RODO-2510 file (C-alpha; in nm, 4 decimals, decimal comma):
residues 260
     n   res          X          Y          Z
     1     m    13,1391     5,7451    11,0856
     2     q    13,5359     5,8339    11,0712
     3     t    13,7116     5,8382    10,7586
     4     q    14,0119     5,6133    10,7849
     5     e    14,3689     5,6066    10,5861
     6     h    14,4666     5,2377    10,5327
     7     l    14,7949     5,1290    10,5723
     8     i    14,8803     4,9029    10,2439
     9     p    14,9939     4,5781    10,4378
    10     k    15,4116     4,5743    10,3600
    11     t    15,5015     4,5329    10,6958
    12     d    15,5839     4,1966    10,8992
    13     f    15,3411     4,1081    11,2111
    14     t    15,2935     3,8122    11,4490
    15     l    14,9518     3,6693    11,5899
    16     a    14,9651     3,4271    11,8437
    17     f    14,7453     3,1099    11,9498
    18     l    14,7443     2,9862    12,2911
    19     e    14,7298     2,6101    12,2184
    20     n    14,7328     2,5074    12,5701
    21     n    14,8256     2,5839    12,9359
    22     h    15,1718     2,5701    12,8362
    23     s    15,2423     2,6126    12,4800
    24     v    15,1726     2,9259    12,2396
    25     l    15,2034     2,9191    11,8582
    26     l    15,3328     3,2451    11,7057
    27     k    15,3089     3,2870    11,3646
    28     t    15,4918     3,5653    11,1714
    29     f    15,3534     3,6766    10,8427
    30     h    15,5623     3,8400    10,5552
    31     p    15,3977     4,0518    10,2755
    32     a    15,5960     3,8383    10,0038
    33     g    15,3625     3,5615    10,1335
    34     d    15,5506     3,3290    10,3438
    35     c    15,5294     3,2825    10,7189
    36     q    15,7399     3,1126    11,0134
    37     e    15,5828     2,9571    11,2944
    38     q    15,7744     2,9110    11,6321
    39     k    15,6064     2,7155    11,9612
    40     i    15,7041     2,8636    12,2643
    41     s    15,6113     2,8402    12,6255
    42     i    15,3517     3,0859    12,7852
    43     h    15,6278     3,1835    13,0415
    44     d    15,8186     3,3451    12,7416
    45     l    15,5491     3,5714    12,5973
    46     h    15,6672     3,8513    12,7776
    47     g    15,9571     3,9055    12,5455
    48     e    15,7441     3,8687    12,2422
    49     d    15,5247     4,1151    12,0604
    50     p    15,2372     3,9465    11,8820
    51     k    14,9738     4,2139    11,7856
    52     i    14,6528     3,9769    11,9110
    53     l    14,6869     3,6407    12,1347
    54     f    14,3719     3,4128    12,0314
    55     l    14,2410     3,1486    12,3099
    56     q    13,9789     2,8570    12,2750
    57     e    13,6563     2,9676    12,4331
    58     t    13,6736     2,6067    12,5769
    59     e    14,0014     2,6019    12,7272
    60     d    14,0107     2,6222    13,1297
    61     f    14,3429     2,8332    13,2665
    62     d    14,5185     2,7748    13,5717
    63     q    14,5664     3,0438    13,8224
    64     e    14,9473     3,1165    13,6741
    65     v    14,8237     3,1249    13,3367
    66     t    14,5365     3,3713    13,4116
    67     e    14,7624     3,6033    13,5705
    68     i    14,9958     3,5882    13,2359
    69     l    14,6972     3,6842    13,0311
    70     e    14,6144     3,9681    13,2533
    71     t    14,9563     4,1132    13,1970
    72     e    14,9770     4,0343    12,8350
    73     a    14,6413     4,2293    12,7970
    74     k    14,8254     4,5623    12,8955
    75     y    15,0428     4,5499    12,5769
    76     y    14,7577     4,3849    12,2842
    77     s    14,4471     4,2473    12,1900
    78     i    14,3585     3,8655    12,3728
    79     s    14,0726     3,7446    12,1650
    80     n    13,8353     3,4786    12,1463
    81     g    13,9205     3,2941    11,8139
    82     e    13,5612     3,0740    11,8164
    83     t    13,4171     3,4114    11,7525
    84     l    13,5809     3,4433    11,3943
    85     q    13,5512     3,0788    11,3515
    86     l    13,9360     3,0458    11,4489
    87     n    14,0460     2,7238    11,5779
    88     h    14,3851     2,6037    11,5717
    89     a    14,3673     2,4415    11,2659
    90     a    14,2243     2,7669    11,1011
    91     f    14,5201     2,9744    11,2666
    92     q    14,7607     2,7273    11,1084
    93     k    14,6384     2,7738    10,7554
    94     l    14,6176     3,1442    10,7858
    95     d    14,7638     3,3352    10,5027
    96     f    14,8795     3,7012    10,5104
    97     q    14,6175     3,8646    10,3770
    98     t    14,3472     3,7024    10,5696
    99     a    14,5848     3,7639    10,8747
   100     f    14,6279     4,1245    10,7739
   101     n    14,2394     4,1501    10,7598
   102     i    14,1999     4,0032    11,1091
   103     l    14,4365     4,2221    11,2417
   104     e    14,3153     4,5471    11,1048
   105     k    13,9488     4,4830    11,2232
   106     e    14,0897     4,4278    11,5816
   107     l    14,3183     4,7341    11,5993
   108     v    14,0377     4,9344    11,4569
   109     k    13,7970     4,8063    11,7387
   110     k    14,0892     4,8401    12,0002
   111     t    14,2092     5,1915    11,9461
   112     l    13,8562     5,2954    11,9138
   113     a    13,7607     5,1683    12,2556
   114     n    14,1116     5,3350    12,3742
   115     n    14,0063     5,6727    12,2105
   116     l    13,6590     5,6609    12,3735
   117     s    13,8255     5,5779    12,6947
   118     l    14,0427     5,8706    12,7030
   119     i    13,7904     6,1143    12,5759
   120     e    13,5701     6,0133    12,8717
   121     n    13,8841     6,0459    13,1160
   122     i    14,0617     6,3438    12,9305
   123     f    14,0570     6,5834    13,2107
   124     s    14,1733     6,3662    13,4768
   125     t    14,4604     6,2463    13,2706
   126     a    14,5593     6,5710    13,1512
   127     q    14,5484     6,6885    13,5234
   128     y    14,7937     6,4128    13,6213
   129     l    15,0143     6,4428    13,3349
   130     k    15,0712     6,8051    13,4350
   131     k    15,1675     6,7124    13,7967
   132     a    15,3797     6,4442    13,6654
   133     f    15,5477     6,6684    13,4203
   134     i    15,6836     6,8903    13,6784
   135     s    15,7355     6,6404    13,9552
   136     d    15,9165     6,3605    13,7153
   137     r    16,0136     6,4330    13,3788
   138     s    16,0767     6,0598    13,3197
   139     q    15,7462     5,9188    13,4226
   140     f    15,6041     6,1646    13,2659
   141     f    15,6982     6,0419    12,9293
   142     e    15,6498     5,6815    13,0016
   143     e    15,2732     5,7734    13,0744
   144     l    15,2849     5,9541    12,7807
   145     w    15,4375     5,7089    12,5347
   146     a    15,1865     5,4237    12,6802
   147     i    14,9162     5,6544    12,5806
   148     l    15,0274     5,7320    12,2526
   149     k    15,0899     5,3641    12,1762
   150     s    14,7354     5,3131    12,2645
   151     n    14,5677     5,6007    12,0913
   152     l    14,7745     5,5178    11,7611
   153     g    14,7998     5,1429    11,7635
   154     t    15,1619     5,1567    11,6559
   155     q    15,4234     4,9147    11,5541
   156     n    15,7127     5,1025    11,6994
   157     l    15,7007     5,4378    11,8815
   158     r    15,9928     5,6887    11,9406
   159     v    15,9472     6,0309    12,1272
   160     l    16,2118     6,2758    12,1331
   161     y    16,1714     6,5529    12,3995
   162     h    16,4054     6,7871    12,6204
   163     d    16,4825     6,7238    12,9735
   164     l    16,7682     6,8423    13,2272
   165     d    17,1250     6,7188    13,1865
   166     p    17,1328     6,4564    13,4736
   167     e    17,5332     6,4537    13,4273
   168     r    17,5888     6,8306    13,5207
   169     k    17,8401     6,8630    13,7587
   170     e    17,8260     7,0780    14,0877
   171     g    17,8303     7,4541    13,9766
   172     e    17,7472     7,3904    13,6268
   173     k    17,4935     7,5975    13,5090
   174     e    17,1673     7,3719    13,3958
   175     r    17,1099     7,2747    13,0806
   176     l    16,8233     7,0884    12,8382
   177     v    16,9528     6,7609    12,6641
   178     n    16,7528     6,5807    12,4312
   179     f    16,5944     6,2167    12,5386
   180     v    16,4660     5,9252    12,3770
   181     i    16,1685     5,6979    12,4852
   182     e    16,0908     5,4293    12,2326
   183     g    15,9665     5,0919    12,1727
   184     r    15,7368     4,8406    12,0435
   185     k    15,5621     4,6737    12,3056
   186     r    15,7355     4,8222    12,6422
   187     s    15,9328     5,1737    12,6430
   188     l    16,2744     5,2393    12,7264
   189     s    16,4452     5,5697    12,7841
   190     r    16,7990     5,6870    12,6826
   191     p    16,9793     5,9970    12,5709
   192     a    16,9457     6,0933    12,2397
   193     t    17,2240     6,0020    11,9369
   194     d    17,4012     6,2577    11,7482
   195     a    17,1582     6,2139    11,4710
   196     e    16,8583     6,2448    11,6898
   197     n    16,9926     6,5892    11,8038
   198     a    17,0384     6,7038    11,4527
   199     l    16,6638     6,5846    11,4006
   200     m    16,5364     6,7870    11,6912
   201     d    16,7621     7,1012    11,5994
   202     t    16,5911     7,0567    11,2400
   203     f    16,2380     7,0464    11,3213
   204     q    16,2464     7,2500    11,6680
   205     n    16,1975     7,5698    11,5221
   206     q    15,8780     7,4252    11,3474
   207     i    15,7411     7,3244    11,6642
   208     n    15,4756     7,6088    11,7527
   209     s    15,1680     7,4413    11,8399
   210     p    15,0286     7,1806    12,1051
   211     f    14,9879     6,9073    11,8592
   212     e    15,0563     6,8897    11,4944
   213     i    15,0928     6,5972    11,2381
   214     y    15,3428     6,6784    11,0178
   215     e    15,3355     6,3818    10,7833
   216     f    15,1931     6,0486    10,7438
   217     n    15,3106     5,8349    10,4444
   218     l    15,0394     5,5817    10,3865
   219     e    15,2287     5,3605    10,1976
   220     k    15,5336     5,2921    10,4637
   221     g    15,2889     5,3477    10,7346
   222     e    15,5084     5,6098    10,9197
   223     l    15,4149     5,9006    11,1020
   224     t    15,5807     6,2175    11,2021
   225     a    15,3969     6,4548    11,4639
   226     f    15,5135     6,7548    11,6634
   227     a    15,4102     6,8458    12,0295
   228     s    15,4689     7,1256    12,2311
   229     i    15,4369     7,1280    12,6293
   230     n    15,4660     7,4564    12,7891
   231     k    15,7223     7,5634    12,4872
   232     g    15,8942     7,2301    12,5313
   233     p    15,9380     7,0492    12,1496
   234     v    15,8266     6,6859    12,1450
   235     l    15,9200     6,4837    11,8670
   236     i    15,6868     6,1904    11,8024
   237     m    15,7852     5,9174    11,5209
   238     a    15,5625     5,6087    11,4761
   239     n    15,5203     5,2944    11,2397
   240     l    15,1290     5,2271    11,2577
   241     y    14,8397     5,0585    11,0317
   242     f    14,5980     5,3421    11,0108
   243     l    14,5119     5,6938    11,0943
   244     n    14,1763     5,8629    11,1279
   245     p    14,0346     6,1898    11,2809
   246     l    13,9198     6,0852    11,6012
   247     q    14,3045     5,9707    11,6972
   248     k    14,3947     6,3108    11,5645
   249     i    14,1245     6,4842    11,7720
   250     v    14,1893     6,3244    12,0828
   251     l    14,5535     6,3660    12,1094
   252     s    14,5071     6,7442    12,0257
   253     s    14,2525     6,8002    12,2847
   254     l    14,5108     6,5818    12,5506
   255     f    14,8026     6,8066    12,4580
   256     k    14,6403     7,1345    12,4939
   257     g    14,5008     7,0088    12,8380
   258     l    14,8643     6,9778    12,8885
   259     q    14,9821     7,3570    12,8608
   260     s    14,9962     7,5520    13,2016
***
């Protein structure tokens, strides 16, 4: 049984309940004890970031809704509310602590499944990523970002790394600049800010191993980790709910497999 460091629930989070083929009830929980409810169209789910979407088992979905749910399932858990005795009325009555307990159990189950799946496919995943690292650095970090998000069950994930300067003028010597890929639900890439460049300058001389947890602040749920890919430094910063030894071991194995 893996020992797990549990986050003290001090952060907001959102759960969702699919009321019918057209309507979703979003409920955002705040540690202070209050919550906010909002009804949206199922077509607007792509712009939201619930941690779990609950369904009613007896609900029949049309083809369009089924396709939306299949897409959203890539980003968060979709669960049968009835297995938790969570019907629409019970969902509306959820308080912060009860909702957080449900969320934590679901995330533990989901991240465990994701880590076991990565263990089963770690060699092929590493080989695929090594090819992407050479052929398309942007694609590589998009894939790596998604794996880290899945492995850690992050709220927010930011990865800082080196790449060749795309604005290099003809005749100029190639140089490395810092880029960031970040996001909560989906990732976006951009050049690093001055503050992020300074952050990389501060840490890059300490990045010597394929993967290392530099700090996990349990109270704030903040993770800082270092990685090195063929001597190229990678800085990983994430907000997450918990961290256990399995997650660390799997990521360490993956990054070791990425070395040439």
